[in-house]
Structure formats: C-alpha cells, structure tokens
C-alpha positions in Angstrom: 6.4 4.9 32.3 6.9 6.6 29.0 4.6 9.4 27.7 4.0 10.1 24.0 2.5 13.2 22.5 1.3 13.2 18.8 -0.5 15.6 16.5 -2.7 14.2 13.8 -5.3 15.5 11.4 -8.7 14.3 11.1 -8.8 10.8 9.7 -4.9 10.5 9.7 -3.8 7.0 11.0 -1.1 6.9 13.8 1.0 3.8 14.1 2.5 3.1 17.5 4.8 0.2 17.7 7.7 -1.1 19.7 5.7 -2.9 22.5 7.8 -6.1 22.5 7.2 -9.0 24.7 9.9 -11.8 24.8 9.9 -15.2 26.6 12.1 -18.1 26.8 11.3 -21.7 27.9 13.5 -24.8 28.4 11.7 -28.2 28.4 13.3 -31.5 29.5 11.9 -35.0 28.9 13.3 -38.5 29.3 13.1 -41.8 30.8 12.6 -41.6 34.6 15.8 -42.7 36.4 17.9 -43.4 33.4 18.0 -39.8 32.3 19.6 -38.8 35.5 22.5 -41.4 35.4 25.8 -39.8 34.9 27.7 -40.3 31.6 24.8 -42.4 29.8 21.8 -40.2 31.0 22.2 -38.0 27.8 21.1 -41.0 25.8 17.9 -41.3 27.6 16.8 -37.6 27.9 16.0 -34.8 25.6 16.2 -31.0 26.2 14.8 -28.3 24.1 14.9 -24.4 24.3 12.1 -22.2 23.0 12.4 -18.4 22.5 9.4 -16.5 21.5 9.1 -12.8 20.8 6.0 -10.8 19.9 5.4 -7.1 19.1 2.2 -5.3 19.6 1.3 -2.5 17.1 -1.4 0.0 17.9 -3.1 1.9 15.1 -5.2 4.9 16.2 -7.3 6.9 13.6 -9.0 10.1 15.1 -12.2 11.2 13.8 -13.2 14.7 14.8 -16.9 15.1 15.3 -18.6 18.3 15.8 -21.9 19.1 17.4 -25.1 17.6 15.8 -26.0 21.1 14.7 -22.8 21.8 12.8 -23.3 18.5 10.9 -27.0 19.5 10.0 -26.0 22.9 8.8 -23.2 21.4 6.6 -25.7 18.8 5.1 -28.2 21.5 4.4 -25.6 23.9 3.0 -24.4 21.1 0.6 -27.9 20.4 -0.6 -28.4 24.1 -1.3 -25.2 24.4 -3.1 -26.1 21.4 -5.3 -29.4 22.6 -6.1 -28.1 26.1 -7.0 -25.4 24.5 -9.3 -28.1 22.4 -11.0 -30.4 25.4 -11.6 -27.3 27.5 -12.9 -26.8 24.7 -15.4 -30.3 25.2 -16.8 -29.7 29.0 -17.0 -31.5 30.1 -13.9 -30.1 32.8 -11.6 -30.6 32.7 -7.9 -30.2 35.1 -5.1 -29.0 33.4 -1.9 -31.8 33.7 0.6 -30.2 31.6 3.5 -27.6 33.4 5.6 -25.0 31.0 7.0 -23.0 32.0 9.9 -19.9 34.0 8.6 -17.3 31.4 9.7 -19.1 28.9 7.5 -19.7 30.8 4.3 -16.3 30.0 3.0 -16.8 26.4 2.8 
C-alpha cells in the first residue's frame, strides 16, 4: 500500500491519477466440431483478442470551515464595513463602537 501526503490551500483542487486497471480477453467462436479439425479448422472458427485499460482520476477540493460563530462574526463585520463605507461616501464620520477580537481586526 502506498501513502500520499499533500498540502493544499482552501479551495485548491488536488488531482490524483495513476490508478490504472488493465484487462485482456480472448474470445473464440466457430462451427462446433469443424472448428477443431486439424488443418481446415481455421476456416470454421474465429478468434478475437480484446485489451482494455482504464485510469481512475480523483479530484479533491478541500473547503476549510470554521465554527458557526466565526462565520457569523465575519458576516457581521462585512456588513458593518459596508455600512461604514457607504456613510463615508456621504461625508459622515463614524467612531467604531464594535470591538472585534484582536486576531480578526486585520481582516
């Protein structure tokens, strides 16, 4: 068994290929009895060889999901930023009353 370790960013697709399956079949058809006669049997039978190969490709796209509270705070922060931007466009000045956690203020 082989192991594979990959590092990917959020929403970055990973393609894993090389899972190959090959098969070979030989089929024989002919007139019963006459196809088995030496020398002339080839006139009464038919043989066909079939080879088939298929490759499986797996595409994985990771989506990093935070806790529901993180998503809600990000959504609220976006709405406040949008509203502040709209008010600034009309000449209003606002003093930020909401205190986001320090790790999230740089977003």
